[in-house]
Jmol script that loads the backbone (N, CA, C; Angstrom):
load data "model"
ATOM      1  N   UNK A   1       0.968  -1.281  -0.147  1.00  0.00           N
ATOM      2  CA  UNK A   1      -0.104  -0.071  -0.207  1.00  0.00           C
ATOM      3  C   UNK A   1       1.065   1.370  -0.056  1.00  0.00           C
ATOM      4  N   UNK A   2       1.836   1.165   0.738  1.00  0.00           N
ATOM      5  CA  UNK A   2       2.825   2.200   0.909  1.00  0.00           C
ATOM      6  C   UNK A   2       3.405   2.449  -0.887  1.00  0.00           C
ATOM      7  N   UNK A   3       3.640   1.795  -1.473  1.00  0.00           N
ATOM      8  CA  UNK A   3       4.191   1.781  -2.798  1.00  0.00           C
ATOM      9  C   UNK A   3       2.880   2.344  -3.641  1.00  0.00           C
ATOM     10  N   UNK A   4       1.783   1.888  -3.467  1.00  0.00           N
ATOM     11  CA  UNK A   4       0.627   2.490  -4.115  1.00  0.00           C
ATOM     12  C   UNK A   4       0.824   3.819  -4.089  1.00  0.00           C
ATOM     13  N   UNK A   5       0.804   4.335  -2.972  1.00  0.00           N
ATOM     14  CA  UNK A   5       0.277   5.787  -2.708  1.00  0.00           C
ATOM     15  C   UNK A   5       1.547   6.816  -2.670  1.00  0.00           C
ATOM     16  N   UNK A   6       2.645   6.255  -2.919  1.00  0.00           N
ATOM     17  CA  UNK A   6       3.753   6.942  -3.198  1.00  0.00           C
ATOM     18  C   UNK A   6       3.900   7.084  -4.672  1.00  0.00           C
ATOM     19  N   UNK A   7       3.584   5.719  -5.544  1.00  0.00           N
ATOM     20  CA  UNK A   7       3.722   6.043  -6.927  1.00  0.00           C
ATOM     21  C   UNK A   7       2.714   6.930  -7.557  1.00  0.00           C
ATOM     22  N   UNK A   8       1.354   7.339  -6.747  1.00  0.00           N
ATOM     23  CA  UNK A   8       0.089   7.608  -6.803  1.00  0.00           C
ATOM     24  C   UNK A   8       0.453   8.952  -7.017  1.00  0.00           C
ATOM     25  N   UNK A   9       1.311   9.441  -6.095  1.00  0.00           N
ATOM     26  CA  UNK A   9       1.656  10.777  -5.530  1.00  0.00           C
ATOM     27  C   UNK A   9       2.379  11.588  -6.963  1.00  0.00           C
ATOM     28  N   UNK A  10       3.341  10.424  -7.372  1.00  0.00           N
ATOM     29  CA  UNK A  10       4.197  10.605  -8.336  1.00  0.00           C
ATOM     30  C   UNK A  10       3.326  11.211  -9.575  1.00  0.00           C
ATOM     31  N   UNK A  11       2.456  11.020  -9.893  1.00  0.00           N
ATOM     32  CA  UNK A  11       0.999  11.603 -11.034  1.00  0.00           C
ATOM     33  C   UNK A  11       1.139  10.260 -12.229  1.00  0.00           C
ATOM     34  N   UNK A  12       1.368   8.950 -11.632  1.00  0.00           N
ATOM     35  CA  UNK A  12       1.051   7.909 -12.328  1.00  0.00           C
ATOM     36  C   UNK A  12      -0.485   7.833 -12.432  1.00  0.00           C
ATOM     37  N   UNK A  13      -1.188   6.851 -13.409  1.00  0.00           N
ATOM     38  CA  UNK A  13      -2.502   6.655 -13.318  1.00  0.00           C
ATOM     39  C   UNK A  13      -2.657   5.576 -12.300  1.00  0.00           C
ATOM     40  N   UNK A  14      -3.715   5.606 -11.718  1.00  0.00           N
ATOM     41  CA  UNK A  14      -3.859   4.038 -10.919  1.00  0.00           C
ATOM     42  C   UNK A  14      -3.757   2.906 -11.100  1.00  0.00           C
ATOM     43  N   UNK A  15      -3.909   2.828 -12.563  1.00  0.00           N
ATOM     44  CA  UNK A  15      -3.693   1.289 -12.845  1.00  0.00           C
ATOM     45  C   UNK A  15      -1.880   1.053 -12.793  1.00  0.00           C
ATOM     46  N   UNK A  16      -1.588   2.088 -13.742  1.00  0.00           N
ATOM     47  CA  UNK A  16       0.258   1.705 -13.280  1.00  0.00           C
ATOM     48  C   UNK A  16       0.546   1.800 -12.245  1.00  0.00           C
ATOM     49  N   UNK A  17      -0.009   2.630 -10.966  1.00  0.00           N
ATOM     50  CA  UNK A  17       0.414   2.756  -9.918  1.00  0.00           C
ATOM     51  C   UNK A  17       0.398   1.271  -9.284  1.00  0.00           C
ATOM     52  N   UNK A  18      -0.839   0.585  -9.861  1.00  0.00           N
ATOM     53  CA  UNK A  18      -1.325  -0.844  -9.197  1.00  0.00           C
ATOM     54  C   UNK A  18      -0.367  -1.723  -9.387  1.00  0.00           C
ATOM     55  N   UNK A  19      -0.028  -1.796 -10.858  1.00  0.00           N
ATOM     56  CA  UNK A  19       0.980  -2.684 -11.577  1.00  0.00           C
ATOM     57  C   UNK A  19       2.358  -2.456 -10.865  1.00  0.00           C
ATOM     58  N   UNK A  20       2.885  -1.399 -10.764  1.00  0.00           N
ATOM     59  CA  UNK A  20       4.088  -0.753 -10.089  1.00  0.00           C
ATOM     60  C   UNK A  20       4.474  -1.706  -8.756  1.00  0.00           C
ATOM     61  N   UNK A  21       3.287  -1.343  -8.058  1.00  0.00           N
ATOM     62  CA  UNK A  21       3.271  -1.666  -6.631  1.00  0.00           C
ATOM     63  C   UNK A  21       3.230  -3.285  -6.743  1.00  0.00           C
ATOM     64  N   UNK A  22       2.480  -3.782  -7.696  1.00  0.00           N
ATOM     65  CA  UNK A  22       2.432  -5.652  -7.406  1.00  0.00           C
ATOM     66  C   UNK A  22       3.742  -5.929  -7.745  1.00  0.00           C
ATOM     67  N   UNK A  23       4.487  -5.350  -8.800  1.00  0.00           N
ATOM     68  CA  UNK A  23       5.751  -5.718  -9.339  1.00  0.00           C
ATOM     69  C   UNK A  23       6.660  -5.480  -8.127  1.00  0.00           C
ATOM     70  N   UNK A  24       6.571  -4.654  -7.104  1.00  0.00           N
ATOM     71  CA  UNK A  24       7.376  -4.172  -6.127  1.00  0.00           C
ATOM     72  C   UNK A  24       7.324  -5.627  -5.078  1.00  0.00           C
ATOM     73  N   UNK A  25       6.151  -5.692  -4.818  1.00  0.00           N
ATOM     74  CA  UNK A  25       5.813  -6.787  -3.499  1.00  0.00           C
ATOM     75  C   UNK A  25       6.579  -8.450  -4.532  1.00  0.00           C
ATOM     76  N   UNK A  26       6.075  -8.541  -5.767  1.00  0.00           N
ATOM     77  CA  UNK A  26       6.310  -9.851  -6.314  1.00  0.00           C
ATOM     78  C   UNK A  26       7.957  -9.987  -6.056  1.00  0.00           C
ATOM     79  N   UNK A  27       8.905  -8.437  -6.092  1.00  0.00           N
ATOM     80  CA  UNK A  27      10.146  -8.788  -6.420  1.00  0.00           C
ATOM     81  C   UNK A  27      10.950  -9.275  -4.938  1.00  0.00           C
ATOM     82  N   UNK A  28      10.032  -9.372  -3.490  1.00  0.00           N
ATOM     83  CA  UNK A  28      10.111  -9.429  -2.718  1.00  0.00           C
ATOM     84  C   UNK A  28       9.764 -11.036  -1.969  1.00  0.00           C
ATOM     85  N   UNK A  29       8.162 -11.053  -2.432  1.00  0.00           N
ATOM     86  CA  UNK A  29       7.332 -11.963  -1.906  1.00  0.00           C
ATOM     87  C   UNK A  29       6.699 -12.550  -3.280  1.00  0.00           C
ATOM     88  N   UNK A  30       7.367 -13.751  -3.971  1.00  0.00           N
ATOM     89  CA  UNK A  30       6.828 -14.279  -5.506  1.00  0.00           C
ATOM     90  C   UNK A  30       5.433 -14.787  -5.412  1.00  0.00           C
ATOM     91  N   UNK A  31       4.733 -15.259  -3.900  1.00  0.00           N
ATOM     92  CA  UNK A  31       3.717 -15.850  -3.801  1.00  0.00           C
ATOM     93  C   UNK A  31       2.570 -14.881  -4.131  1.00  0.00           C
ATOM     94  N   UNK A  32       1.652 -15.309  -5.168  1.00  0.00           N
ATOM     95  CA  UNK A  32       0.368 -14.351  -5.286  1.00  0.00           C
ATOM     96  C   UNK A  32      -0.540 -14.301  -3.959  1.00  0.00           C
ATOM     97  N   UNK A  33      -0.214 -14.788  -2.782  1.00  0.00           N
ATOM     98  CA  UNK A  33      -0.721 -14.709  -1.495  1.00  0.00           C
ATOM     99  C   UNK A  33      -0.629 -13.177  -1.032  1.00  0.00           C
ATOM    100  N   UNK A  34       0.602 -12.519  -1.081  1.00  0.00           N
ATOM    101  CA  UNK A  34       1.141 -11.140  -1.027  1.00  0.00           C
ATOM    102  C   UNK A  34       0.476 -10.064  -1.844  1.00  0.00           C
ATOM    103  N   UNK A  35       0.189 -10.575  -3.022  1.00  0.00           N
ATOM    104  CA  UNK A  35       0.284  -9.235  -3.996  1.00  0.00           C
ATOM    105  C   UNK A  35      -1.125  -9.265  -4.691  1.00  0.00           C
ATOM    106  N   UNK A  36      -1.763 -10.451  -5.039  1.00  0.00           N
ATOM    107  CA  UNK A  36      -2.860 -10.849  -5.721  1.00  0.00           C
ATOM    108  C   UNK A  36      -4.110 -10.271  -5.136  1.00  0.00           C
ATOM    109  N   UNK A  37      -4.452 -10.038  -4.013  1.00  0.00           N
ATOM    110  CA  UNK A  37      -5.857  -9.542  -3.263  1.00  0.00           C
ATOM    111  C   UNK A  37      -5.885  -8.091  -3.726  1.00  0.00           C
ATOM    112  N   UNK A  38      -4.982  -7.178  -3.950  1.00  0.00           N
ATOM    113  CA  UNK A  38      -4.993  -5.638  -4.249  1.00  0.00           C
ATOM    114  C   UNK A  38      -5.466  -5.631  -5.697  1.00  0.00           C
ATOM    115  N   UNK A  39      -6.918  -5.056  -5.780  1.00  0.00           N
ATOM    116  CA  UNK A  39      -7.298  -4.737  -7.078  1.00  0.00           C
ATOM    117  C   UNK A  39      -7.810  -3.279  -6.933  1.00  0.00           C
ATOM    118  N   UNK A  40      -7.897  -2.792  -8.052  1.00  0.00           N
ATOM    119  CA  UNK A  40      -8.299  -1.477  -8.344  1.00  0.00           C
ATOM    120  C   UNK A  40      -9.916  -1.441  -8.656  1.00  0.00           C
ATOM    121  N   UNK A  41     -10.680  -0.527  -7.999  1.00  0.00           N
ATOM    122  CA  UNK A  41     -11.904  -0.403  -7.966  1.00  0.00           C
ATOM    123  C   UNK A  41     -11.876   1.273  -8.509  1.00  0.00           C
ATOM    124  N   UNK A  42     -13.233   1.269  -9.602  1.00  0.00           N
ATOM    125  CA  UNK A  42     -13.365   2.742  -9.634  1.00  0.00           C
ATOM    126  C   UNK A  42     -12.897   3.309 -10.990  1.00  0.00           C
ATOM    127  N   UNK A  43     -12.473   4.346 -11.233  1.00  0.00           N
ATOM    128  CA  UNK A  43     -12.038   4.869 -12.501  1.00  0.00           C
ATOM    129  C   UNK A  43     -10.171   4.984 -12.501  1.00  0.00           C
ATOM    130  N   UNK A  44      -9.498   4.109 -13.531  1.00  0.00           N
ATOM    131  CA  UNK A  44      -8.461   3.977 -13.451  1.00  0.00           C
ATOM    132  C   UNK A  44      -7.524   4.912 -13.932  1.00  0.00           C
ATOM    133  N   UNK A  45      -8.132   6.109 -14.281  1.00  0.00           N
ATOM    134  CA  UNK A  45      -7.347   7.059 -14.739  1.00  0.00           C
ATOM    135  C   UNK A  45      -6.328   7.777 -14.147  1.00  0.00           C
ATOM    136  N   UNK A  46      -5.823   8.821 -14.774  1.00  0.00           N
ATOM    137  CA  UNK A  46      -4.656   9.411 -13.831  1.00  0.00           C
ATOM    138  C   UNK A  46      -5.717  10.253 -12.675  1.00  0.00           C
ATOM    139  N   UNK A  47      -4.630  10.303 -11.604  1.00  0.00           N
ATOM    140  CA  UNK A  47      -5.448  10.431 -10.150  1.00  0.00           C
ATOM    141  C   UNK A  47      -5.320  11.748 -10.007  1.00  0.00           C
ATOM    142  N   UNK A  48      -6.228  12.757  -9.339  1.00  0.00           N
ATOM    143  CA  UNK A  48      -6.019  13.985  -9.003  1.00  0.00           C
ATOM    144  C   UNK A  48      -4.813  14.369  -8.257  1.00  0.00           C
ATOM    145  N   UNK A  49      -4.654  15.553  -7.859  1.00  0.00           N
ATOM    146  CA  UNK A  49      -3.629  15.743  -7.070  1.00  0.00           C
ATOM    147  C   UNK A  49      -3.828  15.037  -5.704  1.00  0.00           C
ATOM    148  N   UNK A  50      -2.855  14.627  -5.232  1.00  0.00           N
ATOM    149  CA  UNK A  50      -2.741  13.524  -3.675  1.00  0.00           C
ATOM    150  C   UNK A  50      -1.749  13.741  -3.071  1.00  0.00           C
ATOM    151  N   UNK A  51      -1.712  14.055  -1.819  1.00  0.00           N
ATOM    152  CA  UNK A  51      -0.760  14.218  -1.142  1.00  0.00           C
ATOM    153  C   UNK A  51      -0.958  13.215   0.377  1.00  0.00           C
ATOM    154  N   UNK A  52       0.065  12.527   0.504  1.00  0.00           N
ATOM    155  CA  UNK A  52       0.486  11.742   1.738  1.00  0.00           C
ATOM    156  C   UNK A  52       0.396  12.161   3.121  1.00  0.00           C
ATOM    157  N   UNK A  53      -0.649  11.925   3.914  1.00  0.00           N
ATOM    158  CA  UNK A  53      -0.710  12.540   5.172  1.00  0.00           C
ATOM    159  C   UNK A  53       0.787  12.203   6.277  1.00  0.00           C
ATOM    160  N   UNK A  54       1.023  13.533   6.903  1.00  0.00           N
ATOM    161  CA  UNK A  54       1.957  13.627   7.472  1.00  0.00           C
ATOM    162  C   UNK A  54       1.972  12.622   8.633  1.00  0.00           C
ATOM    163  N   UNK A  55       3.004  12.003   9.431  1.00  0.00           N
ATOM    164  CA  UNK A  55       3.338  10.796  10.072  1.00  0.00           C
ATOM    165  C   UNK A  55       2.328  11.226  11.445  1.00  0.00           C
ATOM    166  N   UNK A  56       2.225  12.433  12.081  1.00  0.00           N
ATOM    167  CA  UNK A  56       1.746  12.662  13.370  1.00  0.00           C
ATOM    168  C   UNK A  56      -0.010  12.473  13.121  1.00  0.00           C
ATOM    169  N   UNK A  57      -0.395  13.218  11.854  1.00  0.00           N
ATOM    170  CA  UNK A  57      -1.713  12.906  11.373  1.00  0.00           C
ATOM    171  C   UNK A  57      -2.178  11.441  11.374  1.00  0.00           C
ATOM    172  N   UNK A  58      -1.136  10.587  10.563  1.00  0.00           N
ATOM    173  CA  UNK A  58      -1.622   9.027  10.415  1.00  0.00           C
ATOM    174  C   UNK A  58      -1.670   8.462  11.865  1.00  0.00           C
ATOM    175  N   UNK A  59      -0.930   8.726  12.724  1.00  0.00           N
ATOM    176  CA  UNK A  59      -0.870   8.376  14.283  1.00  0.00           C
ATOM    177  C   UNK A  59      -2.330   8.488  14.613  1.00  0.00           C
ATOM    178  N   UNK A  60      -2.744   9.565  14.734  1.00  0.00           N
ATOM    179  CA  UNK A  60      -4.266  10.012  15.290  1.00  0.00           C
ATOM    180  C   UNK A  60      -5.336   9.461  14.421  1.00  0.00           C
ATOM    181  N   UNK A  61      -5.219   9.324  13.032  1.00  0.00           N
ATOM    182  CA  UNK A  61      -6.137   8.727  12.254  1.00  0.00           C
ATOM    183  C   UNK A  61      -6.272   7.220  12.772  1.00  0.00           C
ATOM    184  N   UNK A  62      -5.131   6.253  13.108  1.00  0.00           N
ATOM    185  CA  UNK A  62      -4.983   4.990  13.209  1.00  0.00           C
ATOM    186  C   UNK A  62      -5.855   4.892  14.351  1.00  0.00           C
ATOM    187  N   UNK A  63      -5.423   5.919  15.679  1.00  0.00           N
ATOM    188  CA  UNK A  63      -6.123   5.617  16.767  1.00  0.00           C
ATOM    189  C   UNK A  63      -7.845   5.814  16.676  1.00  0.00           C
ATOM    190  N   UNK A  64      -8.000   6.569  16.155  1.00  0.00           N
ATOM    191  CA  UNK A  64      -9.756   6.942  15.743  1.00  0.00           C
ATOM    192  C   UNK A  64     -10.370   5.840  15.085  1.00  0.00           C
ATOM    193  N   UNK A  65      -9.440   5.351  13.899  1.00  0.00           N
ATOM    194  CA  UNK A  65     -10.137   4.256  13.297  1.00  0.00           C
ATOM    195  C   UNK A  65     -10.073   2.902  14.094  1.00  0.00           C
ATOM    196  N   UNK A  66      -9.290   2.728  14.784  1.00  0.00           N
ATOM    197  CA  UNK A  66      -9.520   1.689  15.917  1.00  0.00           C
ATOM    198  C   UNK A  66     -10.343   1.606  16.892  1.00  0.00           C
ATOM    199  N   UNK A  67     -10.646   2.899  17.374  1.00  0.00           N
ATOM    200  CA  UNK A  67     -11.873   2.921  18.011  1.00  0.00           C
ATOM    201  C   UNK A  67     -13.312   2.817  17.816  1.00  0.00           C
ATOM    202  N   UNK A  68     -13.119   3.328  16.502  1.00  0.00           N
ATOM    203  CA  UNK A  68     -14.462   3.183  15.287  1.00  0.00           C
ATOM    204  C   UNK A  68     -14.306   1.553  15.055  1.00  0.00           C
ATOM    205  N   UNK A  69     -13.277   0.878  15.195  1.00  0.00           N
ATOM    206  CA  UNK A  69     -13.703  -0.595  14.780  1.00  0.00           C
ATOM    207  C   UNK A  69     -13.908  -1.554  15.462  1.00  0.00           C
ATOM    208  N   UNK A  70     -13.721  -1.214  16.599  1.00  0.00           N
ATOM    209  CA  UNK A  70     -14.135  -1.722  18.301  1.00  0.00           C
ATOM    210  C   UNK A  70     -15.366  -1.563  18.227  1.00  0.00           C
ATOM    211  N   UNK A  71     -16.012  -0.395  18.368  1.00  0.00           N
ATOM    212  CA  UNK A  71     -17.581  -0.121  18.171  1.00  0.00           C
ATOM    213  C   UNK A  71     -18.019  -0.971  17.094  1.00  0.00           C
ATOM    214  N   UNK A  72     -17.716  -0.894  15.811  1.00  0.00           N
ATOM    215  CA  UNK A  72     -18.298  -1.836  14.982  1.00  0.00           C
ATOM    216  C   UNK A  72     -18.228  -3.340  15.429  1.00  0.00           C
ATOM    217  N   UNK A  73     -17.310  -3.613  15.921  1.00  0.00           N
ATOM    218  CA  UNK A  73     -17.544  -5.150  16.418  1.00  0.00           C
ATOM    219  C   UNK A  73     -18.329  -5.316  17.468  1.00  0.00           C
ATOM    220  N   UNK A  74     -18.538  -4.385  18.293  1.00  0.00           N
ATOM    221  CA  UNK A  74     -19.288  -4.805  19.448  1.00  0.00           C
ATOM    222  C   UNK A  74     -20.885  -4.615  18.981  1.00  0.00           C
ATOM    223  N   UNK A  75     -20.983  -3.492  17.857  1.00  0.00           N
ATOM    224  CA  UNK A  75     -22.458  -3.470  17.424  1.00  0.00           C
ATOM    225  C   UNK A  75     -23.007  -4.831  16.511  1.00  0.00           C
ATOM    226  N   UNK A  76     -21.831  -5.044  15.882  1.00  0.00           N
ATOM    227  CA  UNK A  76     -22.166  -6.434  14.898  1.00  0.00           C
ATOM    228  C   UNK A  76     -22.503  -7.356  15.728  1.00  0.00           C
ATOM    229  N   UNK A  77     -21.439  -7.636  17.120  1.00  0.00           N
ATOM    230  CA  UNK A  77     -21.759  -8.873  18.026  1.00  0.00           C
ATOM    231  C   UNK A  77     -22.875  -8.781  18.794  1.00  0.00           C
ATOM    232  N   UNK A  78     -23.251  -7.479  18.980  1.00  0.00           N
ATOM    233  CA  UNK A  78     -24.716  -7.450  19.851  1.00  0.00           C
ATOM    234  C   UNK A  78     -25.811  -7.693  18.988  1.00  0.00           C
ATOM    235  N   UNK A  79     -26.026  -7.444  17.461  1.00  0.00           N
ATOM    236  CA  UNK A  79     -26.885  -7.517  16.551  1.00  0.00           C
ATOM    237  C   UNK A  79     -26.995  -8.827  16.568  1.00  0.00           C
ATOM    238  N   UNK A  80     -25.862  -9.702  16.165  1.00  0.00           N
ATOM    239  CA  UNK A  80     -25.789 -11.214  16.138  1.00  0.00           C
ATOM    240  C   UNK A  80     -26.595 -12.081  17.363  1.00  0.00           C
ATOM    241  N   UNK A  81     -26.191 -11.653  18.296  1.00  0.00           N
ATOM    242  CA  UNK A  81     -27.002 -12.243  19.746  1.00  0.00           C
ATOM    243  C   UNK A  81     -28.439 -12.077  19.816  1.00  0.00           C
ATOM    244  N   UNK A  82     -28.612 -10.685  19.339  1.00  0.00           N
ATOM    245  CA  UNK A  82     -30.175 -10.520  19.451  1.00  0.00           C
ATOM    246  C   UNK A  82     -30.697 -11.471  18.357  1.00  0.00           C
ATOM    247  N   UNK A  83     -30.519 -11.204  17.390  1.00  0.00           N
ATOM    248  CA  UNK A  83     -31.196 -12.514  16.332  1.00  0.00           C
ATOM    249  C   UNK A  83     -30.910 -13.704  16.665  1.00  0.00           C
ATOM    250  N   UNK A  84     -30.095 -13.876  17.183  1.00  0.00           N
ATOM    251  CA  UNK A  84     -30.025 -15.263  17.894  1.00  0.00           C
ATOM    252  C   UNK A  84     -31.087 -15.712  18.882  1.00  0.00           C
ATOM    253  N   UNK A  85     -30.963 -14.816  19.655  1.00  0.00           N
ATOM    254  CA  UNK A  85     -32.071 -15.055  20.793  1.00  0.00           C
ATOM    255  C   UNK A  85     -33.274 -14.840  20.380  1.00  0.00           C
ATOM    256  N   UNK A  86     -33.613 -14.309  19.507  1.00  0.00           N
ATOM    257  CA  UNK A  86     -35.052 -14.004  18.639  1.00  0.00           C
ATOM    258  C   UNK A  86     -35.495 -15.308  18.322  1.00  0.00           C
ATOM    259  N   UNK A  87     -34.332 -15.760  17.162  1.00  0.00           N
ATOM    260  CA  UNK A  87     -34.626 -16.952  16.856  1.00  0.00           C
ATOM    261  C   UNK A  87     -34.928 -18.091  17.457  1.00  0.00           C
ATOM    262  N   UNK A  88     -34.069 -18.135  18.556  1.00  0.00           N
ATOM    263  CA  UNK A  88     -34.561 -19.336  19.577  1.00  0.00           C
ATOM    264  C   UNK A  88     -35.675 -18.984  20.239  1.00  0.00           C
ATOM    265  N   UNK A  89     -36.281 -17.923  20.647  1.00  0.00           N
ATOM    266  CA  UNK A  89     -37.567 -17.734  21.294  1.00  0.00           C
ATOM    267  C   UNK A  89     -38.663 -18.080  20.185  1.00  0.00           C
ATOM    268  N   UNK A  90     -38.561 -17.735  19.055  1.00  0.00           N
ATOM    269  CA  UNK A  90     -39.830 -17.924  17.798  1.00  0.00           C
ATOM    270  C   UNK A  90     -39.707 -19.779  17.624  1.00  0.00           C
ATOM    271  N   UNK A  91     -38.296 -20.271  17.770  1.00  0.00           N
ATOM    272  CA  UNK A  91     -38.327 -21.713  17.572  1.00  0.00           C
ATOM    273  C   UNK A  91     -39.131 -22.359  18.755  1.00  0.00           C
ATOM    274  N   UNK A  92     -38.812 -21.938  19.608  1.00  0.00           N
ATOM    275  CA  UNK A  92     -39.150 -22.879  21.135  1.00  0.00           C
ATOM    276  C   UNK A  92     -40.875 -22.521  21.172  1.00  0.00           C
ATOM    277  N   UNK A  93     -41.227 -21.073  20.890  1.00  0.00           N
ATOM    278  CA  UNK A  93     -42.719 -20.745  20.973  1.00  0.00           C
ATOM    279  C   UNK A  93     -43.452 -21.678  19.899  1.00  0.00           C
ATOM    280  N   UNK A  94     -43.087 -21.809  18.600  1.00  0.00           N
ATOM    281  CA  UNK A  94     -43.547 -22.402  17.796  1.00  0.00           C
ATOM    282  C   UNK A  94     -43.780 -24.202  18.152  1.00  0.00           C
ATOM    283  N   UNK A  95     -42.780 -24.703  18.699  1.00  0.00           N
ATOM    284  CA  UNK A  95     -42.545 -26.126  19.064  1.00  0.00           C
ATOM    285  C   UNK A  95     -43.354 -26.513  20.356  1.00  0.00           C
ATOM    286  N   UNK A  96     -43.640 -25.145  21.322  1.00  0.00           N
ATOM    287  CA  UNK A  96     -44.417 -25.694  22.469  1.00  0.00           C
ATOM    288  C   UNK A  96     -45.622 -25.062  22.571  1.00  0.00           C
ATOM    289  N   UNK A  97     -46.822 -25.238  21.754  1.00  0.00           N
ATOM    290  CA  UNK A  97     -47.860 -24.299  21.523  1.00  0.00           C
ATOM    291  C   UNK A  97     -48.553 -24.055  22.943  1.00  0.00           C
TER     292      UNK A  97
END
end "model"
wireframe off; spacefill off
backbone 0.3
color backbone group
């Protein structure tokens, strides 16, 4: 991902940037496990002006992202448990009239 964004910042098209990043990763790790999962979605044309965030901003963003991820996991777990309990309740209610 670092190679992708550095090349994109250099003015290459997104498709060219993806190919260059995949080549760079393949040089170190030839197995497709490491590079094949990255795919380009959206417009593959030349990117608009793009700048990489500063290291300090990145640290702040990572902290807020991890907080949001934790909240999402708790919400998802709660929703799954609620559906499981509701399904069990409906199943038992129909089984024992």
